[in-house]
N, C-alpha and C positions, 0 to 999 in steps of 0.2 A: 433457531433452536440451539441450545447448548450442545457443544460437540468437543470431545477431548482432542481431536485432530486439529481443530482451529484454535485451541488454547482457551476456550471459554469455560472449560471444566478442568480444574486443577487443584491440587492440594498445596501448591507453592504460591500462595496468594501474594506474599511480599515481593517476590521476584517479578510477578506479572504486573503489579502496580508500579514498580520501579521502571520496567520497560515501557509501559504506557506513558508515564510522566516524562521519560527521556525522548519520546517522539517516535515510538515504534510505528512503522508503516505497515498496514495490512491491506492486501488486495487479493482478489481471486480472478482466475481466468477460467472461462468455460471451454467446451470442446472445440469451439470455432476460433478460439484465440482472443475473444473479447475480454477486456480487462474491466473489473468492477472494483471501485474504491471510492471512499468518501474523501473529499478534499476540504470540507468545512461544514459549518452549521449556518442556518439561516441568519443567525445574529452576527456573523462575521461580516466585516466590510470587504469591498472588492479587492483591495490590495492584499489582504490576508489570504483570501481564497486564491488569488493569483500566485502568491508566494508558495502556498501549499501545493498547487497544481504543478508549479515549476519544480519543486522538490521531488514530487512523485515522478515526474519525467526524468530528472537527473538520476534518481534511484534506478529506474528501469534501464536507462542507458548503461549504468555501471554494472547491472546484473546480466548484461548480454553475454552469453557464452562465447568464448573465443573461437569455438568451432562453428558458430553460426555464421552463415554467409548470406548475402543478399540483403534485402530491406528488412530491418528488424521491426521498426515501427512504421506503419503506413498512415494512420490517422491518429490525431490526438485532439 
């Protein structure tokens, strides 16, 4: 469902389109810490999906808070 918090409802259409074309990564985490994100489409070949999954992993590693201690990612 469209939701202003997730950016699916906005009056700034041009900036949203620019961000999407630039490769904006969107993901959600639930209460248990499980991450949900799309890394490709059915029409993508295996190398492209692998590259997208690797980029998502690198983005998550960069976003780790400096105050976070212990294991940040357990499974991928």
